[in-house]
C-alpha positions as CSV (number, residue, x, y, z in Angstrom):
1,X,118.9,72.2,105.3
2,X,115.2,71.3,104.0
3,X,112.4,71.2,106.4
4,X,110.6,67.5,107.4
5,X,107.1,69.1,106.2
6,X,105.9,72.1,104.7
7,X,106.8,75.2,106.3
8,X,104.9,78.4,105.8
9,X,106.6,82.2,106.2
10,X,104.8,84.7,106.8
11,X,103.9,87.7,109.4
12,X,102.2,87.6,112.8
13,X,98.7,88.2,111.1
14,X,96.3,86.6,108.6
15,X,96.8,88.6,105.8
16,X,97.8,86.9,102.9
17,X,99.1,84.0,104.4
18,X,95.8,82.9,105.9
19,X,94.2,81.4,103.1
20,X,97.3,79.2,102.7
21,X,96.9,78.2,106.5
22,X,93.3,77.1,105.9
23,X,93.8,75.3,102.7
24,X,96.4,73.5,104.6
25,X,94.5,72.8,107.7
26,X,91.5,71.7,105.7
27,X,93.3,69.2,103.6
28,X,94.8,67.7,106.4
29,X,98.7,68.4,105.6
30,X,100.7,68.7,108.4
31,X,102.7,71.8,108.6
32,X,104.8,74.2,110.8
33,X,104.8,78.0,110.6
34,X,107.2,80.5,111.1
35,X,105.8,84.2,112.0
36,X,107.5,87.2,112.5
37,X,107.4,91.1,112.7
38,X,107.8,93.4,109.8
39,X,111.3,94.2,111.6
40,X,112.3,90.3,111.7
41,X,111.1,89.8,108.2
42,X,113.7,93.0,106.9
43,X,116.4,91.7,109.1
44,X,116.3,88.0,108.9
45,X,113.3,86.2,106.6
46,X,113.5,88.7,103.3
47,X,116.6,86.9,102.3
48,X,115.4,83.4,102.1
49,X,112.4,84.4,99.6
50,X,113.2,83.7,95.9
51,X,111.1,86.7,95.3
52,X,111.8,88.9,98.3
53,X,108.0,88.5,99.5
54,X,105.8,86.8,101.5
55,X,104.4,84.2,101.9
56,X,106.5,81.7,100.5
57,X,107.1,78.0,101.8
58,X,109.7,75.6,102.2
59,X,109.0,72.0,101.1
60,X,110.6,69.0,102.1
61,X,112.4,68.5,98.6
62,X,113.9,71.6,98.6
63,X,111.7,73.6,96.9
64,X,110.3,76.9,97.9
65,X,106.8,78.0,96.4
66,X,105.9,81.3,96.3
67,X,102.7,84.1,95.6
68,X,100.0,83.4,98.3
69,X,97.5,82.1,95.7
70,X,99.5,79.8,93.7
71,X,100.5,78.1,97.2
72,X,97.2,78.0,97.9
73,X,96.3,76.4,94.6
74,X,99.2,74.0,95.1
75,X,98.0,72.4,98.3
76,X,94.4,72.5,97.2
77,X,95.1,70.2,94.4
78,X,97.8,68.2,96.7
79,X,94.8,67.9,99.3
80,X,91.8,67.2,97.2
81,X,90.3,70.8,97.6
82,X,90.2,71.8,93.6
83,X,87.2,69.5,92.9
84,X,87.1,66.9,90.2
85,X,90.1,67.2,88.3
86,X,88.7,65.6,84.8
87,X,86.0,68.7,85.1
88,X,87.2,71.9,83.6
89,X,83.7,73.4,84.8
90,X,84.5,72.6,88.6
91,X,88.0,74.0,88.1
92,X,86.1,77.2,86.7
93,X,83.6,77.4,89.7
94,X,86.5,77.3,92.0
95,X,88.8,80.1,90.4
96,X,85.8,82.2,89.9
97,X,84.9,82.1,93.3
98,X,88.8,82.7,94.4
99,X,89.0,85.8,92.2
100,X,86.0,87.3,93.5
101,X,87.1,87.1,96.9
102,X,90.4,87.9,96.0
103,X,88.7,91.5,94.5
104,X,86.5,92.0,97.9
105,X,89.9,91.6,99.8
106,X,91.7,94.2,97.8
107,X,89.0,96.6,98.7
108,X,89.1,95.8,102.3
109,X,92.9,96.1,102.0
110,X,92.8,99.7,100.9
111,X,91.3,100.7,104.1
112,X,93.8,98.7,106.0
113,X,96.4,100.6,104.2
114,X,95.2,104.0,104.7
115,X,96.0,106.1,107.6
116,X,93.7,106.1,110.4
117,X,92.4,109.2,110.6
118,X,91.3,109.2,107.0
119,X,89.9,105.5,107.1
120,X,86.1,106.2,107.7
121,X,85.9,108.9,105.3
122,X,87.6,106.6,102.6
123,X,85.1,103.8,103.8
124,X,82.3,106.2,103.7
125,X,82.9,107.9,100.1
126,X,84.8,105.2,97.9
127,X,84.7,101.8,99.2
128,X,81.7,100.4,101.2
129,X,79.4,100.6,98.0
130,X,81.9,98.6,96.3
131,X,82.6,96.2,99.1
132,X,78.9,95.5,99.3
133,X,78.6,94.9,95.7
134,X,81.6,92.3,95.7
135,X,80.1,90.8,98.9
136,X,76.7,90.4,97.3
137,X,78.4,88.9,94.1
138,X,80.1,86.1,96.6
139,X,76.9,85.4,97.9
140,X,75.2,84.5,94.7
141,X,78.0,81.9,94.4
142,X,76.8,80.1,97.4
143,X,73.1,80.7,97.4
144,X,71.3,79.3,100.8
145,X,75.3,78.7,102.0
146,X,75.6,76.0,99.2
147,X,79.0,74.7,98.3
148,X,80.7,76.5,95.4
149,X,81.0,73.0,93.5
150,X,77.3,71.9,93.6
151,X,77.0,68.5,95.3
152,X,80.3,68.6,97.1
153,X,80.2,66.5,99.9
154,X,81.8,69.0,102.4
155,X,82.5,72.2,100.2
156,X,85.9,72.5,101.4
157,X,87.0,73.5,98.0
158,X,89.5,75.9,97.8
159,X,87.0,78.5,96.6
160,X,84.9,78.0,99.7
161,X,88.0,78.7,101.5
162,X,88.3,81.8,99.6
163,X,85.0,83.1,100.3
164,X,85.4,82.1,104.1
165,X,88.3,84.3,104.4
166,X,86.9,87.4,102.8
167,X,83.9,87.1,104.8
168,X,86.1,86.6,107.9
169,X,88.1,89.7,106.7
170,X,84.9,91.5,106.5
171,X,83.9,91.0,110.1
172,X,87.4,92.0,111.4
173,X,87.2,95.4,109.9
174,X,86.4,97.1,113.2
175,X,90.0,96.2,114.3
176,X,91.8,98.7,112.3
177,X,92.5,100.9,115.4
178,X,89.9,103.7,114.5
179,X,89.0,106.4,117.0
180,X,86.2,104.8,119.5
181,X,83.8,107.5,118.1
182,X,84.1,105.6,115.1
183,X,84.1,102.2,116.0
184,X,80.4,101.5,116.1
185,X,79.7,102.9,112.6
186,X,82.3,100.9,111.0
187,X,81.1,97.6,113.2
188,X,77.5,98.4,111.3
189,X,78.9,98.7,107.9
190,X,81.3,95.6,108.2
191,X,78.4,93.8,109.8
192,X,76.2,94.5,106.7
193,X,78.9,92.6,104.7
194,X,79.0,89.6,106.9
195,X,75.3,89.4,107.7
196,X,74.4,88.5,104.2
197,X,72.1,85.1,104.8
198,X,74.0,83.3,101.9
199,X,77.4,84.1,103.1
200,X,76.8,83.7,107.0
201,X,75.1,80.5,106.1
202,X,77.9,79.3,103.9
203,X,80.5,79.8,106.7
204,X,78.4,78.2,109.4
205,X,78.0,75.1,107.2
206,X,81.6,75.0,106.0
207,X,82.8,74.8,109.7
208,X,80.0,72.3,110.7
209,X,81.2,70.2,107.7
210,X,84.9,70.4,107.7
211,X,86.1,69.3,111.5
212,X,90.1,69.9,110.7
213,X,89.0,73.6,109.3
214,X,86.9,74.5,112.3
215,X,89.8,72.8,114.6
216,X,92.0,75.4,113.0
217,X,89.7,78.2,113.0
218,X,89.1,77.8,116.6
219,X,92.6,77.5,117.8
220,X,94.4,80.4,115.2
221,X,96.1,83.2,117.4
222,X,94.2,86.1,117.7
223,X,96.0,89.0,115.9
224,X,94.9,92.4,114.8
225,X,94.2,92.0,111.1
């Protein structure tokens, strides 16, 4: 039976489902969620996904959406978060921000997927410099904290939400269960990413000008990743 409103299926953490949640919330689209553990995914929910992956969204019309960025773009268009539909330049600016944010998050994900006792060495030797470069590139897209699309009333486009999510992911690096003696060093490293003034100003302005987004962020569950 099709759900009465969109239902998002994803693990009980932020991960690749969080941009979909941010878009739905900022657009004011009411939705339901099914959160699950990895064991529940394997035993119950994987079989519901057309491509065997998550997140996926079941729609009231019986259709199922897959692929996190495709889902986010779908709801961004429905909710008016994709800029002027008649202006290819605005669409480019948004897509550029989404891709740059995705590049940063993929680097951060390498830390998460590395065994705990190897994470700090990987961060120091290989990832921190690239993450810093990618974060600086994101900051250049929002100078002074301005929206991705100049002149946007709230700046809550898909591109802005992707940047917001990437900055949040960088800030959460210390939760990767590293040994206590490494917490301070990793916290400092993640702070260098988050404390780029333009990114910080962008996140603050986005929350201040998008009440629905701010309400979701305030109420969302605390999860380890």
